[in-house]
C-alpha positions as CSV (number, residue, x, y, z in Angstrom):
1,M,-43.4,-26.0,19.2
2,Q,-44.5,-22.6,17.8
3,I,-44.7,-21.2,21.3
4,K,-41.1,-22.3,22.0
5,T,-40.0,-20.7,18.7
6,F,-41.5,-17.4,19.5
7,S,-40.2,-17.5,23.0
8,L,-36.7,-18.1,21.6
9,I,-37.1,-15.1,19.3
10,A,-38.2,-13.0,22.2
11,A,-35.3,-14.1,24.3
12,L,-32.9,-13.3,21.5
13,F,-34.2,-9.7,21.1
14,T,-34.2,-9.2,24.8
15,L,-30.5,-10.3,25.0
16,T,-29.5,-8.1,22.1
17,Y,-31.3,-5.1,23.6
18,T,-29.4,-5.7,26.9
19,L,-26.0,-5.8,25.1
20,V,-26.8,-2.6,23.2
21,A,-27.7,-0.8,26.4
22,Q,-24.3,-1.7,27.8
23,T,-22.2,-0.2,24.9
24,P,-20.4,3.1,25.5
25,L,-22.0,6.4,24.5
26,L,-20.4,8.5,21.8
27,T,-21.4,12.1,22.6
28,K,-21.8,14.8,19.9
29,E,-18.8,16.6,21.3
30,Q,-16.6,13.5,21.2
31,A,-17.7,12.8,17.6
32,V,-16.7,16.3,16.6
33,Q,-13.3,16.1,18.3
34,L,-12.6,12.8,16.7
35,A,-13.6,14.1,13.2
36,L,-11.4,17.2,13.6
37,N,-8.4,15.1,14.6
38,N,-8.8,12.0,12.4
39,N,-11.1,12.7,9.4
40,F,-9.1,12.3,6.1
41,G,-10.6,15.4,4.4
42,V,-9.9,17.6,7.4
43,I,-6.3,16.3,7.6
44,I,-5.7,17.1,3.9
45,A,-7.3,20.5,4.2
46,N,-5.0,21.4,7.1
47,N,-2.0,20.2,5.1
48,N,-3.0,22.6,2.3
49,V,-3.1,25.4,4.8
50,K,0.4,24.6,5.9
51,I,1.6,24.6,2.2
52,A,-0.1,28.1,1.7
53,E,1.6,29.3,4.9
54,N,5.0,28.2,3.6
55,N,4.3,30.0,0.3
56,S,3.4,33.2,2.1
57,N,6.7,33.2,4.1
58,I,9.4,35.8,3.5
59,L,11.6,33.1,2.2
60,N,9.3,32.8,-0.8
61,S,8.8,36.5,-1.4
62,G,11.8,37.4,-3.5
63,F,12.8,40.1,-1.1
64,L,15.9,38.3,0.1
65,P,19.2,38.3,-1.8
66,A,20.6,35.3,-3.7
67,L,24.0,34.1,-2.5
68,S,25.9,31.4,-4.4
69,A,29.3,29.8,-3.9
70,T,31.6,28.4,-6.5
71,A,34.7,26.3,-6.1
72,G,37.0,24.4,-8.5
73,A,40.2,22.5,-8.6
74,N,42.3,21.3,-11.6
75,Y,45.4,19.0,-11.5
76,G,47.7,18.1,-14.3
77,R,50.9,16.2,-14.7
78,D,53.1,16.2,-17.9
79,D,56.1,14.2,-19.0
80,S,57.9,16.0,-21.8
81,T,61.1,15.8,-23.9
82,I,62.6,18.9,-25.5
83,E,64.9,18.4,-28.4
84,F,67.4,21.0,-29.8
85,P,68.2,19.8,-33.3
86,G,71.2,21.5,-34.9
87,Q,72.2,23.2,-31.7
88,L,75.8,22.7,-30.3
89,L,77.3,23.3,-27.0
90,E,80.5,25.5,-26.6
91,D,82.7,22.5,-27.0
92,G,81.0,21.7,-30.3
93,T,79.0,18.7,-29.1
94,P,75.3,18.4,-29.9
95,R,73.1,20.0,-27.2
96,P,71.4,17.2,-25.3
97,D,67.7,16.7,-25.0
98,V,65.9,18.0,-21.9
99,E,63.5,15.5,-20.3
100,I,61.0,16.8,-17.7
101,E,59.1,14.1,-15.9
102,K,56.1,14.6,-13.5
103,A,55.7,18.2,-14.2
104,E,52.6,19.1,-12.0
105,N,50.2,22.0,-12.6
106,Q,47.5,22.8,-10.0
107,R,44.8,25.4,-10.1
108,Y,42.3,26.2,-7.3
109,N,39.6,28.7,-7.2
110,G,36.7,29.7,-4.9
111,G,34.2,32.5,-4.9
112,L,31.0,34.0,-3.6
113,N,28.4,35.8,-5.7
114,L,25.7,38.0,-4.4
115,N,22.7,39.3,-6.3
116,Y,20.0,41.5,-4.9
117,T,17.1,43.2,-6.6
118,L,16.5,46.6,-5.1
119,F,13.4,47.4,-7.2
120,D,11.4,45.4,-9.6
121,G,8.5,47.7,-10.3
122,L,6.7,46.6,-7.1
123,G,5.9,43.2,-8.6
124,R,7.3,41.1,-5.8
125,W,5.6,43.4,-3.2
126,Y,2.2,42.7,-4.7
127,N,3.0,39.1,-5.2
128,Y,4.0,38.8,-1.5
129,K,0.7,40.4,-0.5
130,R,-1.2,38.1,-2.9
131,L,0.5,35.0,-1.3
132,N,-0.6,36.2,2.1
133,E,-4.2,36.5,0.9
134,E,-3.9,33.1,-0.7
135,Y,-2.9,31.8,2.7
136,N,-6.0,33.5,4.3
137,L,-8.1,31.9,1.5
138,S,-6.7,28.5,2.2
139,E,-7.8,28.9,5.9
140,L,-11.3,29.7,4.7
141,Q,-11.2,26.7,2.4
142,A,-10.1,24.5,5.3
143,R,-13.0,26.0,7.3
144,E,-15.4,25.1,4.5
145,T,-14.1,21.6,4.5
146,I,-14.5,21.3,8.2
147,E,-18.1,22.7,8.0
148,N,-19.0,20.2,5.3
149,T,-17.4,17.4,7.3
150,M,-19.4,18.4,10.3
151,L,-22.6,18.4,8.3
152,Q,-21.7,15.0,6.9
153,L,-20.8,13.8,10.4
154,F,-24.1,14.9,11.9
155,T,-26.1,13.6,9.0
156,V,-24.8,10.1,9.8
157,Y,-24.8,10.7,13.6
158,F,-28.5,11.7,13.6
159,E,-29.3,8.9,11.2
160,M,-27.8,6.5,13.7
161,A,-29.8,8.2,16.5
162,R,-33.0,8.0,14.4
163,L,-32.4,4.3,13.8
164,S,-31.7,3.7,17.5
165,E,-35.0,5.2,18.4
166,N,-36.7,3.3,15.7
167,V,-35.2,0.1,17.1
168,S,-36.7,1.0,20.5
169,V,-40.1,1.6,18.9
170,L,-40.0,-1.6,16.9
171,S,-38.8,-3.5,20.0
172,Q,-41.9,-2.1,21.9
173,T,-44.1,-3.1,19.0
174,F,-42.6,-6.6,19.0
175,K,-43.2,-6.8,22.8
176,N,-46.8,-5.7,22.4
177,T,-47.4,-8.2,19.6
178,K,-45.8,-10.9,21.8
179,N,-48.2,-10.1,24.6
180,R,-51.1,-10.1,22.2
181,L,-50.1,-13.6,21.0
182,R,-49.9,-14.8,24.5
183,R,-53.4,-13.5,25.3
184,A,-54.7,-15.0,22.1
185,E,-53.2,-18.4,23.0
186,Y,-54.7,-18.3,26.5
187,S,-58.1,-17.3,25.1
188,F,-58.0,-20.0,22.5
189,D,-57.0,-22.6,25.2
190,Y,-60.0,-21.6,27.2
191,G,-62.3,-21.5,24.2
192,Q,-62.9,-17.7,24.3
193,T,-61.7,-17.1,20.8
194,N,-61.0,-19.0,17.6
195,K,-57.6,-20.0,16.1
196,L,-57.7,-17.1,13.6
197,D,-56.6,-14.6,16.3
198,V,-53.7,-16.8,17.2
199,L,-52.6,-17.2,13.6
200,N,-52.9,-13.4,13.0
201,A,-50.8,-12.7,16.0
202,Q,-48.2,-15.2,15.0
203,V,-47.9,-13.7,11.5
204,D,-47.7,-10.2,13.0
205,L,-45.0,-11.3,15.4
206,V,-42.9,-12.7,12.6
207,N,-43.3,-9.5,10.6
208,D,-42.4,-7.4,13.6
209,S,-39.3,-9.5,14.3
210,I,-38.2,-9.1,10.6
211,N,-38.7,-5.4,10.7
212,L,-36.7,-5.2,13.9
213,M,-33.9,-7.3,12.5
214,N,-33.7,-5.2,9.4
215,E,-33.6,-2.0,11.4
216,R,-30.9,-3.3,13.6
217,Q,-28.8,-4.3,10.6
218,T,-29.2,-0.8,9.1
219,L,-28.1,0.6,12.4
220,K,-25.0,-1.5,12.3
221,N,-24.2,-0.4,8.8
222,T,-24.7,3.3,9.8
223,R,-22.4,2.8,12.8
224,R,-19.7,1.6,10.5
225,D,-20.3,4.7,8.3
226,L,-19.8,6.9,11.4
227,N,-16.6,5.1,12.4
228,L,-15.3,5.7,8.9
229,L,-16.0,9.4,9.1
230,I,-14.1,9.7,12.4
231,N,-11.4,7.4,11.1
232,R,-11.4,4.7,13.7
233,D,-11.8,0.9,13.8
234,L,-14.9,0.0,11.9
235,T,-15.9,-2.6,14.4
236,E,-16.0,-0.1,17.3
237,N,-19.3,-0.5,19.1
238,F,-21.1,2.5,20.6
239,T,-24.4,4.2,21.0
240,V,-25.2,7.9,20.3
241,D,-27.1,10.6,22.1
242,T,-30.7,10.9,20.9
243,T,-31.3,14.2,22.8
244,I,-32.1,17.1,20.4
245,T,-32.2,20.8,21.4
246,F,-32.9,23.6,19.0
247,I,-31.3,27.0,19.0
248,N,-33.1,29.9,20.6
249,E,-35.1,31.8,18.0
250,L,-33.7,35.2,19.0
251,K,-30.1,33.9,18.8
252,L,-30.9,32.5,15.3
253,Q,-32.2,35.8,14.1
254,E,-29.0,37.5,15.4
255,Y,-26.9,35.0,13.4
256,L,-28.9,35.6,10.3
257,L,-28.5,39.4,10.5
258,E,-24.7,38.8,10.5
259,A,-24.8,36.1,7.8
260,E,-23.3,38.3,5.0
261,S,-20.3,39.0,7.2
262,N,-19.7,35.3,8.2
263,N,-20.9,33.2,5.2
264,I,-17.9,31.1,4.0
265,R,-18.7,31.6,0.3
266,L,-18.9,35.3,0.6
267,L,-15.7,35.5,2.6
268,Q,-13.9,33.4,-0.1
269,A,-15.3,35.6,-2.8
270,E,-13.9,38.7,-1.1
271,K,-10.5,37.1,-0.8
272,N,-10.5,36.1,-4.4
273,M,-11.4,39.7,-5.3
274,I,-8.4,41.0,-3.3
275,I,-6.1,38.3,-4.8
276,N,-7.1,39.3,-8.4
277,D,-6.5,42.9,-7.5
278,Y,-3.0,42.2,-6.4
279,T,-2.4,40.1,-9.5
280,L,-3.4,43.1,-11.6
281,K,-1.1,45.4,-9.7
282,A,1.8,43.0,-10.0
283,S,1.3,42.6,-13.7
284,K,1.9,46.4,-14.1
285,S,5.4,46.0,-12.9
286,V,6.6,45.1,-16.4
287,F,6.3,48.9,-17.3
288,L,8.9,49.9,-14.6
289,P,12.6,49.3,-14.5
290,T,14.4,46.7,-12.4
291,I,17.4,47.9,-10.3
292,G,19.8,45.4,-8.8
293,L,23.1,45.0,-6.9
294,T,25.8,42.5,-7.5
295,G,28.8,41.5,-5.5
296,S,31.5,38.9,-5.8
297,Y,34.5,37.7,-3.9
298,G,37.0,35.3,-5.3
299,W,40.2,33.5,-4.7
300,N,42.5,31.8,-7.2
301,L,45.7,29.8,-6.8
302,N,47.7,28.7,-9.9
303,Q,50.7,26.5,-9.3
304,S,52.8,25.8,-12.4
305,A,55.7,23.4,-12.7
306,A,59.1,24.4,-13.9
307,S,59.8,24.2,-17.6
308,A,63.0,24.0,-19.7
309,F,63.2,27.8,-19.8
310,F,61.3,29.1,-16.7
311,P,61.2,28.1,-13.1
312,G,57.9,27.0,-11.5
313,T,55.5,29.7,-10.1
314,N,52.8,30.0,-7.5
315,N,50.2,32.7,-8.4
316,S,47.6,33.6,-5.7
317,T,44.8,36.1,-6.4
318,L,42.0,37.7,-4.3
319,S,39.3,39.6,-6.0
320,L,36.4,41.7,-4.8
321,G,33.7,43.2,-7.0
322,V,30.6,45.3,-6.5
323,G,28.2,46.5,-9.1
324,A,24.8,47.9,-9.8
325,N,22.6,47.3,-12.8
326,L,19.4,48.8,-14.2
327,T,17.2,46.9,-16.7
328,W,14.2,48.6,-18.3
329,N,12.3,46.5,-20.8
330,L,11.0,49.4,-22.9
331,F,8.9,47.1,-25.2
332,D,8.5,43.4,-25.0
333,G,6.4,42.9,-28.1
334,G,3.1,43.6,-26.3
335,S,3.0,40.6,-24.0
336,G,3.1,42.8,-20.9
337,I,0.2,45.0,-22.1
338,T,-1.8,41.8,-22.9
339,Q,-1.1,40.5,-19.5
340,V,-2.4,43.6,-17.8
341,K,-5.5,43.7,-20.0
342,N,-6.3,40.1,-19.1
343,A,-5.7,40.7,-15.4
344,K,-8.3,43.6,-15.6
345,I,-10.8,41.3,-17.2
346,L,-10.2,38.6,-14.5
347,L,-10.8,41.3,-11.9
348,D,-14.1,42.3,-13.5
349,T,-15.1,38.7,-13.8
350,Q,-14.4,38.1,-10.1
351,D,-16.5,41.2,-9.3
352,T,-19.4,39.7,-11.3
353,L,-19.0,36.3,-9.6
354,Q,-19.1,38.0,-6.2
355,E,-22.4,39.7,-7.1
356,Q,-23.7,36.3,-8.2
357,I,-22.6,34.6,-5.0
358,E,-24.2,37.3,-2.9
359,Q,-27.5,36.7,-4.6
360,E,-27.2,32.9,-4.3
361,V,-26.3,33.1,-0.6
362,K,-29.3,35.3,0.1
363,R,-31.5,32.8,-1.8
364,D,-30.0,29.8,0.0
365,I,-30.4,31.4,3.4
366,A,-34.1,32.2,2.7
367,N,-34.7,28.7,1.5
368,A,-32.9,27.1,4.4
369,K,-34.8,29.3,6.9
370,G,-38.1,28.3,5.3
371,D,-37.1,24.6,5.3
372,F,-36.1,24.8,9.0
373,E,-39.3,26.5,10.1
374,N,-41.4,24.1,8.1
375,R,-39.6,21.0,9.3
376,L,-39.8,22.2,12.9
377,E,-43.5,22.7,12.6
378,I,-43.9,19.2,11.1
379,F,-42.0,17.8,14.1
380,H,-44.3,19.5,16.6
381,L,-47.3,18.2,14.7
382,Q,-45.8,14.7,14.7
383,E,-45.3,14.9,18.5
384,Q,-49.1,15.6,18.8
385,N,-49.8,12.8,16.4
386,V,-47.8,10.4,18.6
387,N,-49.8,11.4,21.7
388,T,-53.0,10.8,19.7
389,A,-51.8,7.5,18.4
390,T,-50.7,6.4,21.9
391,N,-54.1,7.2,23.4
392,N,-55.8,5.4,20.5
393,Y,-53.7,2.3,21.0
394,N,-54.1,2.2,24.7
395,R,-57.9,2.5,24.4
396,S,-57.9,-0.1,21.6
397,N,-55.9,-2.5,23.7
398,E,-58.4,-2.2,26.6
399,Q,-61.3,-2.7,24.2
400,Y,-59.5,-5.8,22.7
401,K,-59.1,-7.2,26.2
402,L,-62.9,-6.8,26.7
403,G,-63.6,-8.3,23.3
404,Q,-65.2,-5.1,22.0
405,I,-62.8,-4.9,18.9
406,T,-61.1,-7.5,16.8
407,S,-57.3,-8.3,16.6
408,V,-57.3,-6.7,13.1
409,E,-58.5,-3.4,14.6
410,L,-56.0,-3.6,17.4
411,R,-53.2,-4.3,14.9
412,Q,-54.2,-1.2,12.9
413,A,-54.0,0.9,16.0
414,Q,-50.6,-0.6,16.7
415,L,-49.3,0.1,13.2
416,N,-50.7,3.7,13.5
417,L,-48.7,4.1,16.7
418,L,-45.6,2.6,15.1
419,N,-45.8,4.9,12.0
420,A,-46.5,7.9,14.2
421,N,-43.3,7.3,16.3
422,T,-41.1,6.6,13.3
423,S,-42.4,9.6,11.5
424,K,-41.8,11.8,14.6
425,N,-38.2,10.5,14.8
426,L,-37.6,11.3,11.1
427,A,-39.2,14.8,11.5
428,K,-37.1,15.5,14.6
429,Y,-33.7,14.8,13.0
430,N,-34.8,16.4,9.7
431,A,-35.5,19.6,11.6
432,K,-32.2,19.5,13.3
433,L,-30.3,18.9,10.1
434,A,-32.2,21.8,8.5
435,E,-31.1,24.0,11.5
436,L,-27.5,22.9,11.0
437,Q,-27.6,23.8,7.3
438,L,-29.0,27.2,8.2
439,L,-26.3,27.7,10.7
440,Q,-23.6,26.8,8.1
441,L,-25.0,29.4,5.7
442,A,-25.0,31.9,8.5
443,G,-21.3,31.1,9.2
444,Q,-22.0,29.9,12.7
445,L,-21.9,26.1,12.5
446,L,-18.6,25.8,14.2
447,N,-19.5,28.4,16.9
448,T,-22.7,26.9,18.1
449,K,-23.1,24.1,20.7
450,L,-25.0,21.3,19.0
């Protein structure tokens, strides 16, 4: 009964492995493209860039004139009676009342008004340049969002790759334990060993199957995390590329030499410095006069009804007016001076922040470079450890077949090999992620084939 149970477990894992092997491969390039097109954060960042682009347009600059149109219509109708008390006609009879019914009055008007500021102390000019720099800053912010999304994407992608390799390692461990159980059962049947070896192998097989099941479940969860990042159906099934290549050392050094010119935080700090400088210059426009032009064109029609003494009239008027105005706010109570002083302080603050960011970026690059080199060296050492553990397991397996070591010693060699492989997988992807973080600080994450 126990043999059938373990055979069923083995068949189940073999079937699952076959199904996984038939799933489509999601390459790194495909994952990046899907994230750029579908990721929620990237979509929002791109929309913010579009808003900044609209704000920097000439239509939002204040350089264009303002043209407004007005129109109106009024209608009135009166019924009136005019009495002439005490007045007599020539024949001596009383003068009759005059009744006017449905006396209509109509008034219509329309006009165009034009206002244009010729000069406002250069305030709108510097505001326009500031808006253009804010657009450039929004592009850098979108790039930062994309870089962070790429790091998040590959963190999950490589975690799925690591788990996939761990599943392969655990599957091989499970297979080796199953073979060991089969040998122990044969040896017990022929009286070459005691029942303890069989029981130990059975316990180890169950533990290996549990570890494999847990790792596969974690792999499924991570696959859903990756589907969420690239914004597609969470049930989408796929495998990932476990091939890892590291950037050429000379190329990496070249990138690091140009890091201060490409680092996203430094570029944003420079843009903020320019924006604050334009804000200061625009605030000084309050000390200069404003010169503007005005123009108007109007049409009026007044139709009045006839009265008891005057006939009805139609009065039509066309008017055209052009004017110029100058406004100079000689003193506004000191708010303009305060505004300029605060703008200067903000500019000085931004200069201090830029120096701080420069120092932080230098530190981050040095730390990231050290972490990458350390993790890469650990990965190479783990590769050597896997070779040693593999040789040790193979020799232990041969010695176990010859009865020179116990099943406990063989199990220890097997666990050593398992730990060496999983540690190597972890070290490999840790090193790659450290490299990506270093490339991001160097401003080359989006320019490097991963």
